[in-house]
C-alpha positions in Angstrom: 23.4 -1.1 -5.9 21.0 0.9 -3.7 22.5 4.2 -5.0 22.1 3.1 -8.6 18.5 2.0 -8.0 17.6 5.4 -6.3 19.3 7.3 -9.2 17.3 5.3 -11.8 14.0 6.0 -9.9 14.8 9.7 -9.7 15.9 9.9 -13.3 12.7 8.2 -14.4 10.7 10.6 -12.3 12.5 13.7 -13.7 12.0 12.5 -17.3 8.2 11.8 -16.9 7.1 15.4 -17.6 9.2 15.4 -20.8 7.7 12.1 -21.9 4.2 13.3 -21.2 4.9 16.5 -23.1 6.2 14.5 -26.1 3.3 12.2 -26.0 0.9 15.2 -25.9 2.6 16.8 -28.8 2.5 13.5 -30.8 -1.2 13.1 -30.1 -1.9 16.7 -31.0 0.0 16.4 -34.3 -1.8 13.2 -35.2 -5.2 14.7 -34.3 -4.5 17.9 -36.3 -3.4 15.8 -39.3 -6.6 13.8 -39.2 -8.8 16.9 -39.0 -6.9 18.5 -41.9 -7.1 15.4 -44.0 -10.9 15.2 -44.0 -11.8 18.4 -45.9 -8.8 17.9 -48.2 -10.1 14.4 -49.1 -13.5 15.8 -49.9 -12.0 18.5 -52.1 -9.7 16.0 -53.9 -12.5 13.5 -54.5 -15.1 15.9 -55.8 -12.5 17.6 -58.1 -11.3 14.2 -59.5 -14.9 13.1 -60.2 -15.7 16.4 -61.9 -12.6 16.2 -64.1 -13.5 12.6 -65.2 -17.0 13.7 -66.3 -16.7 14.9 -69.9 -20.4 15.9 -69.9 -20.3 17.9 -66.7 -23.0 20.6 -66.7 -22.5 24.2 -65.5 -25.0 23.8 -62.7 -23.2 20.6 -61.4 -19.8 22.4 -61.7 -21.1 25.3 -59.6 -22.4 22.9 -57.0 -19.0 21.2 -56.7 -17.3 24.6 -56.4 -19.7 25.6 -53.7 -19.0 22.4 -51.8 -15.2 22.8 -52.2 -15.5 26.4 -51.0 -17.3 25.1 -47.8 -14.4 22.8 -47.2 -11.9 25.6 -47.7 -13.7 27.7 -45.1 -13.5 24.7 -42.7 -9.7 24.6 -43.4 -9.4 28.3 -42.8 -11.2 28.1 -39.5 -9.2 25.1 -38.4 -5.8 26.6 -39.2 -6.8 29.9 -37.5 -7.7 28.0 -34.4 -4.4 26.1 -34.5 -2.5 29.4 -34.9 -4.4 30.9 -31.9 -3.5 27.8 -29.8 0.2 28.1 -30.8 0.2 31.9 -30.0 -1.4 31.4 -26.6 0.9 28.4 -25.8 3.9 30.7 -26.3 2.3 33.1 -23.8 0.8 36.5 -24.5 2.8 39.7 -24.5 2.1 41.2 -21.1 3.7 44.5 -21.9 0.4 45.9 -23.2 -1.8 44.5 -20.5 -4.0 47.0 -18.7 -6.9 47.2 -16.2 -10.3 47.1 -17.9 -13.9 47.5 -16.7 -15.3 44.0 -16.8 -18.6 45.5 -17.9 -17.0 46.7 -21.1 -15.6 43.2 -21.8 -19.1 41.8 -21.2 -20.8 44.3 -23.6 -18.1 43.6 -26.3 -18.8 39.9 -25.9 -22.5 40.3 -26.3 -22.1 42.3 -29.4 -19.9 39.5 -30.9 -22.5 36.8 -30.3 -25.7 38.8 -30.8 -26.3 37.5 -34.3 -25.8 33.9 -33.3 -28.1 34.3 -30.2 -30.8 35.9 -32.3 -30.7 33.1 -34.9 -31.2 30.5 -32.2 -33.7 32.7 -30.2 -31.4 32.6 -27.1 -31.4 35.6 -24.7 -28.1 36.9 -23.3 -28.4 38.2 -19.8 -25.6 40.4 -18.5 -25.5 41.1 -14.8 -24.0 44.6 -14.3 -20.7 44.7 -12.6 -18.2 47.4 -11.5 -15.3 45.0 -11.1 -12.0 45.5 -12.8 -10.0 42.8 -14.6 -6.3 42.9 -15.6 -5.1 41.4 -18.9 -5.4 41.6 -22.7 -8.8 43.0 -23.7 -9.0 41.3 -27.1 -8.1 37.9 -25.6 -10.5 38.2 -22.7 -13.3 39.0 -25.1 -12.4 36.0 -27.3 -12.4 33.9 -24.2 -15.9 34.9 -23.2 -17.1 34.7 -26.8 -16.0 31.1 -27.0 -17.8 30.2 -23.8 -21.0 32.2 -24.5 -21.1 30.9 -28.1 -20.8 27.3 -26.8 -23.6 28.0 -24.4 -25.8 29.3 -27.2 -25.1 26.3 -29.4 -26.1 23.8 -26.7 -29.2 25.7 -25.5 -32.7 25.3 -26.7 -34.8 28.0 -28.4 -36.2 30.5 -26.0 -33.6 29.7 -23.3 -31.1 32.1 -21.6 -27.4 32.4 -21.2 -26.2 34.4 -18.2 -22.9 36.3 -17.8 -22.0 37.6 -14.4 -19.0 38.3 -12.2 -18.3 37.9 -8.4 -15.7 39.5 -6.2 -13.6 36.8 -4.5 -12.7 39.2 -1.7 -9.0 39.1 -2.6 -7.0 40.1 -5.6 -9.1 37.9 -7.9 -12.6 37.8 -9.5 -14.8 35.0 -10.8 -16.6 35.2 -14.1 -19.5 32.9 -14.6 -21.1 31.8 -17.8 -24.4 29.9 -17.1 -26.9 28.1 -19.4 -29.7 25.7 -19.0 -28.9 23.7 -22.1 -28.2 20.0 -22.7 -25.3 19.9 -20.2 -22.2 17.7 -20.2 -21.9 14.1 -19.2 -19.7 13.4 -16.1 -17.4 11.1 -18.2 -16.7 14.1 -20.5 -16.1 16.8 -17.9 -12.4 15.9 -17.4 -11.7 16.0 -21.1 -13.6 19.0 -22.5 -10.6 21.2 -22.5 -8.5 18.7 -24.3 -7.6 19.6 -27.9 -9.9 18.0 -30.5 -12.1 16.4 -27.8 -15.7 16.3 -28.7 -18.3 14.7 -26.4 -20.7 12.2 -28.0 -23.7 14.5 -27.3 -22.2 17.3 -29.5 -21.8 14.8 -32.4 -25.2 13.1 -32.1 -27.9 14.8 -30.2 -27.4 18.4 -31.1 -25.2 17.8 -34.2 -23.2 20.9 -33.6 -20.2 21.3 -35.9 -16.6 22.2 -34.9 -13.2 20.7 -34.3 -13.1 20.5 -30.5 -10.6 23.4 -30.2 -12.8 26.2 -28.8 -12.5 25.2 -25.2 -8.8 24.4 -25.6 -8.3 28.0 -26.8 -10.3 29.3 -23.9 -8.2 27.4 -21.4 -5.0 28.6 -23.1 -6.1 32.2 -22.7 -7.0 31.6 -19.0 -3.6 29.9 -18.4 -1.8 32.7 -20.1 -3.5 35.1 -17.7 -2.5 33.1 -14.7 -6.1 32.1 -14.1 -8.2 29.0 -13.6 -11.2 27.6 -15.4 -13.6 25.0 -14.2 -17.1 23.7 -15.1 -20.1 22.2 -13.3 -22.7 20.5 -15.4 -25.5 17.9 -15.4 -27.1 16.4 -18.5 -30.3 18.3 -19.5 -29.8 20.7 -16.6 -27.3 23.1 -18.1 -23.7 24.1 -17.5 -21.8 26.7 -15.5 -18.2 27.7 -16.5 -16.3 29.6 -13.9 -13.2 31.6 -14.7 -10.9 33.0 -12.0 -8.8 36.0 -13.0 -6.6 38.7 -11.5 -7.9 42.2 -10.7 -4.4 43.6 -11.0 
């Protein structure tokens, strides 16, 4: 009986990761379906109403088409994000990975977010660095674009987002993205990298749109590079994201 009991405990323990994985996949599928359903419902409803209106004016028809187009763009953005998540989850092709000057990655990131930063009157400060990073350049730029773009969205006009790097003294480096925006509540810190997770402040105070996938994609890129990402933040004091990556 003791042997059976021990075997049952060990079997349950070995199956736990599989159960957690299945639960995670089920939750992800449910969340994805919910997010896809919303714009589809809007398109369907507006189209049905328009078709029932025998006296629909050209101006009203154009307004409905513009609204439908906005929803289609949302669907495009969502499906693109889901595809990137799937791609990163299957791990990146390391055959083409190289060493890159981190400064070049920073500059490319700044160029990608320049328009957004200007529109919100947020300054991007890059601290010059001579450090080298190893990985996929396009993915690393996308990683930093996600973090810097997030920082811009949650920062006030006239504020600053800082991008810098530190040598860890070993085979790794730390990349920091700092802002002095609205910050993140402590109850949200442990969940911000979860798929489709959106803190209350992003839905109410700042009313920033999105599907809650950006930081999940960022983490998947870091994970694929064998790195680590953490965040320190206080409400109304700003946030600091730290990414630890390999030099070689």
